[in-house]
C-alpha positions as CSV (number, residue, x, y, z in Angstrom):
1,M,-24.7,-0.4,-25.6
2,T,-22.8,0.9,-22.6
3,V,-19.7,-0.7,-21.1
4,K,-21.8,-1.9,-18.1
5,E,-24.3,-3.5,-20.4
6,L,-21.7,-5.2,-22.6
7,A,-19.9,-6.5,-19.5
8,K,-23.1,-8.1,-18.4
9,K,-23.7,-9.5,-21.8
10,Y,-20.2,-11.1,-21.9
11,K,-20.1,-12.3,-18.3
12,Q,-20.4,-16.0,-19.2
13,Y,-17.6,-15.6,-21.7
14,A,-15.4,-14.3,-18.9
15,V,-16.5,-17.1,-16.5
16,D,-15.8,-19.8,-19.2
17,L,-12.4,-18.4,-20.0
18,R,-11.4,-18.0,-16.3
19,R,-12.3,-21.6,-15.6
20,E,-10.4,-22.8,-18.7
21,F,-7.3,-20.9,-17.6
22,H,-7.8,-22.2,-14.0
23,M,-7.8,-25.8,-15.2
24,N,-4.6,-25.2,-17.2
25,P,-2.2,-23.2,-15.0
26,E,1.4,-22.6,-16.3
27,A,4.6,-21.6,-14.6
28,S,6.1,-18.1,-14.9
29,M,7.6,-17.4,-18.3
30,Q,6.3,-20.7,-19.5
31,E,2.7,-19.7,-20.2
32,F,2.6,-21.3,-23.7
33,R,-0.9,-22.7,-23.8
34,T,-2.3,-19.5,-22.1
35,S,-0.5,-17.3,-24.7
36,S,-1.8,-19.4,-27.5
37,R,-5.4,-19.2,-26.3
38,I,-5.1,-15.4,-25.9
39,K,-3.9,-15.1,-29.5
40,E,-6.8,-17.3,-30.7
41,E,-9.4,-15.2,-28.9
42,L,-7.9,-11.9,-30.2
43,E,-7.9,-13.4,-33.7
44,K,-11.6,-14.2,-33.4
45,M,-12.2,-10.6,-32.5
46,G,-10.1,-9.3,-35.4
47,I,-7.7,-7.6,-33.0
48,E,-4.1,-7.4,-34.1
49,Y,-1.4,-8.6,-31.7
50,E,2.3,-9.2,-31.4
51,A,4.2,-11.7,-29.2
52,V,6.6,-10.2,-26.7
53,A,8.8,-11.4,-23.8
54,G,8.5,-15.0,-24.9
55,T,5.0,-15.9,-23.9
56,G,3.6,-12.3,-23.6
57,V,1.0,-10.9,-25.9
58,V,0.2,-7.2,-26.8
59,G,-3.0,-6.6,-28.6
60,T,-4.0,-3.3,-30.2
61,I,-7.4,-1.8,-30.6
62,V,-7.4,1.3,-32.9
63,G,-10.2,3.8,-32.2
64,G,-12.3,5.7,-34.7
65,S,-10.4,8.9,-34.0
66,A,-6.7,9.7,-33.4
67,G,-5.7,10.4,-29.8
68,K,-3.6,9.0,-26.9
69,T,-2.6,5.4,-26.2
70,V,-3.6,3.6,-23.0
71,A,-2.4,0.2,-21.8
72,L,-4.4,-2.3,-19.8
73,R,-2.4,-5.0,-18.1
74,A,-3.2,-8.5,-17.0
75,D,-0.7,-11.0,-15.6
76,M,-1.2,-14.7,-16.5
77,D,1.2,-17.0,-14.7
78,A,0.3,-19.5,-11.9
79,L,2.0,-20.7,-8.8
80,E,3.7,-23.9,-7.8
81,V,0.9,-24.9,-5.4
82,Q,-1.1,-28.2,-5.3
83,E,-4.7,-27.3,-5.5
84,K,-7.0,-28.7,-2.8
85,N,-10.3,-27.4,-4.1
86,D,-12.9,-29.9,-5.2
87,K,-14.4,-28.0,-8.1
88,E,-15.2,-29.0,-11.6
89,Y,-12.7,-26.4,-12.8
90,K,-9.9,-27.4,-10.4
91,S,-6.3,-27.5,-11.8
92,K,-5.5,-30.4,-14.1
93,V,-1.7,-29.8,-13.7
94,D,-0.1,-31.6,-10.7
95,G,1.7,-29.1,-8.4
96,M,0.5,-26.0,-10.3
97,M,-2.4,-23.7,-9.5
98,H,-3.9,-20.3,-10.1
99,A,-3.8,-19.4,-6.5
100,C,-3.5,-15.6,-6.9
101,G,-6.2,-14.8,-9.4
102,H,-4.2,-14.3,-12.6
103,D,-6.6,-16.5,-14.4
104,A,-9.3,-14.0,-13.6
105,H,-7.1,-11.1,-14.8
106,T,-6.5,-12.7,-18.1
107,A,-10.1,-13.6,-18.6
108,S,-11.3,-10.2,-17.6
109,L,-8.9,-8.4,-20.0
110,L,-10.0,-10.6,-22.9
111,T,-13.6,-9.8,-22.0
112,A,-12.7,-6.1,-21.9
113,A,-11.1,-6.5,-25.3
114,R,-14.4,-7.8,-26.6
115,I,-16.3,-4.8,-25.0
116,L,-13.8,-2.3,-26.4
117,N,-13.8,-3.9,-29.8
118,D,-17.5,-3.5,-30.0
119,M,-17.1,0.2,-29.1
120,K,-13.9,1.0,-31.1
121,D,-15.5,3.5,-33.4
122,E,-16.3,5.6,-30.3
123,L,-12.7,5.5,-29.0
124,W,-10.3,8.5,-29.3
125,G,-6.9,6.8,-29.7
126,K,-5.6,3.3,-29.1
127,V,-5.9,0.7,-26.4
128,K,-2.9,-1.7,-25.9
129,L,-3.8,-5.0,-24.2
130,F,-0.8,-6.2,-22.2
131,F,-1.0,-9.9,-21.3
132,Q,2.1,-10.2,-19.2
133,P,4.0,-13.4,-18.3
134,G,6.1,-14.0,-15.2
135,E,4.6,-11.7,-12.5
136,E,5.3,-14.1,-9.7
137,T,9.0,-14.1,-10.5
138,A,9.1,-10.4,-11.2
139,L,10.6,-11.0,-14.7
140,G,7.8,-10.4,-17.1
141,A,7.2,-6.7,-16.8
142,K,10.9,-5.8,-17.1
143,R,11.3,-8.0,-20.1
144,M,8.3,-6.5,-21.8
145,I,9.6,-3.0,-21.1
146,D,13.1,-3.9,-22.4
147,E,11.3,-5.0,-25.7
148,G,9.8,-1.5,-26.0
149,V,6.1,-2.0,-25.1
150,M,6.0,1.3,-23.1
151,E,7.5,3.5,-25.8
152,D,4.1,4.9,-27.0
153,I,2.0,4.6,-23.8
154,D,0.5,7.7,-22.3
155,G,-1.0,5.8,-19.3
156,I,-1.4,2.3,-17.9
157,F,-4.0,0.6,-15.7
158,G,-4.0,-2.8,-14.0
159,I,-6.3,-4.8,-11.9
160,H,-5.8,-7.4,-9.1
161,V,-8.7,-9.4,-7.8
162,W,-8.6,-9.1,-4.0
163,N,-9.9,-11.8,-1.6
164,D,-9.8,-9.5,1.4
165,A,-12.4,-7.2,-0.2
166,E,-16.1,-8.0,-0.8
167,V,-17.2,-8.9,-4.3
168,G,-18.5,-5.8,-6.0
169,K,-16.2,-3.4,-4.1
170,V,-13.2,-1.7,-5.6
171,S,-10.2,0.1,-4.1
172,V,-8.1,2.3,-6.3
173,E,-7.0,5.3,-4.2
174,A,-4.0,7.4,-5.0
175,G,-0.6,6.9,-3.4
176,P,1.3,3.8,-2.3
177,R,-0.6,0.6,-2.8
178,M,1.9,-2.3,-2.7
179,A,5.4,-2.5,-1.3
180,S,8.8,-2.9,-2.9
181,A,10.5,-6.3,-2.5
182,G,14.2,-6.8,-2.2
183,I,16.1,-10.1,-1.5
184,F,19.4,-10.1,0.3
185,K,21.9,-13.0,0.8
186,I,24.8,-12.7,3.3
187,D,27.8,-15.0,3.5
188,I,29.9,-14.7,6.6
189,H,33.4,-16.1,6.7
190,G,35.0,-16.5,10.1
191,K,37.4,-19.1,11.4
192,G,36.2,-22.5,12.8
193,G,37.5,-24.2,15.9
194,H,36.6,-26.1,19.0
195,G,33.6,-24.9,20.9
196,S,35.5,-25.1,24.2
197,M,38.2,-22.7,22.9
198,P,36.4,-19.9,21.1
199,H,39.4,-17.6,21.4
200,Q,41.2,-19.6,18.8
201,G,38.6,-18.9,16.1
202,V,36.1,-16.3,14.8
203,D,32.6,-17.6,15.5
204,A,30.3,-17.1,12.5
205,V,27.2,-17.8,14.5
206,V,28.0,-14.9,16.9
207,V,28.7,-12.6,13.9
208,G,25.5,-13.7,12.2
209,S,23.5,-13.2,15.3
210,A,24.9,-9.7,15.8
211,M,24.2,-9.0,12.2
212,V,20.5,-10.0,12.5
213,M,20.1,-7.7,15.5
214,N,22.0,-4.8,13.9
215,L,19.9,-4.9,10.7
216,Q,16.8,-4.3,12.8
217,T,18.1,-0.9,13.7
218,L,17.8,0.2,10.1
219,V,14.0,0.3,10.5
220,S,13.9,1.4,14.2
221,R,16.6,4.0,14.1
222,E,17.5,5.1,10.5
223,I,14.2,5.2,8.5
224,N,11.6,7.8,9.3
225,P,8.9,6.1,11.4
226,L,6.3,7.7,9.1
227,D,7.7,5.6,6.2
228,P,6.7,1.9,6.9
229,A,9.5,-0.5,6.1
230,V,10.5,-4.1,6.9
231,V,13.9,-5.9,7.1
232,S,13.4,-9.6,7.8
233,V,15.9,-12.3,8.0
234,G,14.2,-15.5,7.0
235,M,17.1,-17.9,6.8
236,F,20.2,-18.5,9.1
237,N,22.3,-21.5,8.4
238,A,25.5,-22.3,10.3
239,G,27.3,-25.0,12.1
240,T,27.5,-28.8,12.0
241,K,27.8,-30.0,15.7
242,F,27.2,-28.8,19.2
243,N,30.9,-28.5,20.1
244,V,32.3,-27.2,16.8
245,M,32.6,-23.5,16.3
246,S,31.3,-22.6,12.8
247,G,33.6,-20.8,10.5
248,D,30.8,-19.9,8.1
249,A,27.2,-18.7,8.1
250,H,24.6,-17.9,5.5
251,L,21.7,-15.5,5.9
252,E,18.8,-14.6,3.6
253,G,16.1,-12.1,4.0
254,T,13.8,-9.5,2.4
255,T,13.2,-5.8,2.5
256,R,9.9,-4.0,2.0
257,C,8.9,-0.4,1.8
258,F,6.5,2.1,0.2
259,S,8.9,5.0,-0.5
260,M,11.2,5.2,-3.5
261,E,13.6,7.2,-1.3
262,V,13.8,4.4,1.2
263,N,13.8,1.8,-1.5
264,D,16.8,3.4,-3.2
265,A,18.7,3.6,0.1
266,F,18.2,0.1,1.3
267,E,21.2,-1.6,-0.4
268,E,23.8,0.9,0.8
269,M,22.4,0.7,4.4
270,L,22.5,-3.1,4.4
271,R,26.0,-3.2,3.0
272,R,27.3,-0.8,5.6
273,V,25.8,-2.7,8.5
274,V,26.9,-6.1,7.1
275,Q,30.5,-5.0,6.5
276,N,31.0,-3.0,9.7
277,T,29.5,-5.8,11.8
278,A,31.7,-8.4,10.2
279,N,34.8,-6.2,10.7
280,S,34.0,-5.6,14.3
281,Y,34.2,-9.4,14.9
282,R,37.3,-9.9,12.7
283,A,35.2,-11.7,10.1
284,R,34.5,-11.1,6.4
285,A,31.1,-10.9,4.9
286,E,29.6,-10.6,1.4
287,L,26.2,-9.1,0.5
288,D,24.2,-10.0,-2.6
289,Y,21.2,-7.7,-2.9
290,K,18.6,-8.0,-5.7
291,Q,15.6,-5.7,-6.3
292,L,12.5,-7.8,-7.2
293,V,10.0,-5.0,-7.5
294,I,9.8,-1.3,-6.6
295,P,6.9,0.2,-4.7
296,T,3.6,0.4,-6.6
297,I,2.3,4.0,-6.3
298,N,-0.9,5.1,-7.9
299,D,-0.8,8.3,-9.8
300,P,-3.5,10.7,-8.5
301,R,-5.0,11.6,-11.9
302,M,-5.1,7.9,-12.9
303,S,-6.7,7.0,-9.7
304,S,-9.3,9.7,-10.2
305,I,-10.1,8.4,-13.7
306,A,-10.5,4.9,-12.3
307,E,-12.7,6.0,-9.4
308,G,-14.9,7.8,-11.9
309,A,-15.1,4.5,-13.9
310,V,-16.1,2.5,-10.9
311,K,-18.9,5.0,-10.2
312,K,-20.2,4.6,-13.7
313,I,-20.2,0.8,-13.7
314,S,-21.1,0.0,-10.1
315,G,-22.1,3.1,-8.3
316,E,-20.4,5.3,-5.7
317,D,-21.0,2.7,-3.0
318,A,-18.7,0.3,-4.7
319,L,-15.7,2.4,-3.9
320,I,-13.9,1.5,-0.7
321,T,-10.7,2.5,1.0
322,Y,-8.3,-0.4,1.5
323,E,-5.0,-0.2,3.3
324,K,-1.9,-0.6,1.3
325,T,-0.3,-4.1,1.4
326,T,3.3,-5.2,1.9
327,G,2.9,-7.7,-1.0
328,G,4.8,-6.7,-4.1
329,E,3.8,-6.3,-7.8
330,D,6.0,-5.9,-10.9
331,F,3.2,-3.7,-12.4
332,S,5.3,-1.0,-10.6
333,Y,8.0,-1.1,-13.3
334,F,5.4,0.0,-15.9
335,T,4.6,3.1,-13.9
336,K,8.3,4.2,-14.1
337,H,7.6,4.9,-17.8
338,A,4.0,6.3,-17.8
339,P,1.5,7.4,-15.1
340,G,-0.5,4.4,-13.8
341,A,-2.8,2.9,-11.3
342,I,-3.8,-0.5,-10.1
343,A,-7.2,-1.4,-8.6
344,F,-8.0,-4.0,-6.1
345,V,-11.3,-5.6,-7.2
346,G,-13.1,-7.5,-4.5
347,C,-13.8,-11.2,-5.0
348,K,-14.7,-12.3,-1.5
349,N,-18.2,-13.7,-0.8
350,E,-18.3,-16.0,2.3
351,S,-22.0,-16.8,1.6
352,N,-20.9,-18.7,-1.5
353,L,-17.3,-19.5,-0.8
354,E,-15.2,-20.4,2.2
355,Y,-12.6,-17.7,2.6
356,F,-8.9,-18.5,1.9
357,P,-6.1,-16.0,1.3
358,H,-4.1,-15.6,-1.9
359,H,-1.5,-18.3,-2.5
360,H,-3.5,-20.8,-0.4
361,P,-4.2,-24.3,-1.9
362,K,-8.0,-23.6,-1.6
363,F,-8.0,-20.0,-2.9
364,D,-11.0,-19.3,-5.1
365,I,-13.0,-16.2,-6.2
366,D,-16.6,-15.2,-6.5
367,E,-16.9,-15.0,-10.3
368,D,-19.2,-12.0,-10.1
369,A,-15.8,-10.2,-9.8
370,L,-15.1,-10.9,-13.4
371,E,-18.0,-8.7,-14.6
372,T,-16.7,-5.9,-12.4
373,A,-13.1,-6.3,-13.5
374,S,-13.8,-6.5,-17.3
375,A,-16.1,-3.5,-17.1
376,L,-13.6,-1.5,-15.1
377,Y,-10.8,-2.3,-17.6
378,A,-13.0,-1.1,-20.5
379,Q,-14.5,1.9,-18.8
380,F,-11.1,3.1,-17.6
381,A,-9.8,3.0,-21.2
382,V,-12.9,4.8,-22.6
383,D,-12.6,7.6,-20.0
384,F,-8.8,7.9,-20.3
385,L,-9.0,8.4,-24.0
386,K,-11.8,10.9,-24.0
387,K,-10.7,14.0,-25.9
């Protein structure tokens, strides 16, 4: 049987698994039940696996002939969201929900494992199944990499169900697909005093206000306008009373971009503006900058293989072009070690489901997307490994 035929045969398996995972969501790096169920399913298939990164699992399917090794990745953590759907498969865990589709990813990769296991004698090489914890906290991929999962990988492929694309459609074009995400925290230290006598102190509110405005010039005046980038301050805390001049202020914000060159320059640019702005107002400032994820950039050859896989399982009309998004993905860290690509698999169907975006309490997917996703995982592996 072909990949397409096997995906259809195992569709109900994917649906049942997805609903089970949806009813039992678990927090990042605490996916104990999910991990246990993945191991159980792999054992039923006779697929060898190892535990990694705490709750992560890596399964290995060995083909009938020697060759390359391809990794297929699915994340499996949920979000701290109270589900508001009234479905038979709604979350049974108070305050936790699969509001981003990771339940679908895990179910689809297990289904792809079943497909590939049926076809293993035809495979040239190995397929590694990466069930990754902690995507929402951007901890899981790095921990898996630190434990050596990428050492023998020649290429990696991931999927994200996408509720802004119609079910049955797939976007996997080359180039930037998702943005970097950095978090910065700024502590400003001035000198408090009476609001009526500002000359006696150093007003941290004024310093912070100037800092917010000066940071905006990084995007408008330092970064090439052809390289999209964002610097946003989302928190500004200072002061205690209307007539008390604040001696301290605390700011927090985020950076986003699609270019590794811009990504690598962000911290130095922020630090320069923060320090020089503080100095100009006779204040002190401290910057704490953390890189959550780097830009997710699809390798051209990997995208080409994936597009060919889409055509085989769904036809050329299934391929769409979807604009890159400023959301972040720690799949990007895997692609530092091997060429990779991530596909957006449409799961929107307003004739069956009311539309809600990712991370919304009423987020849900058209489960026909599971058949597409599981088939795409498997077909990509088959095509990548072809001698």
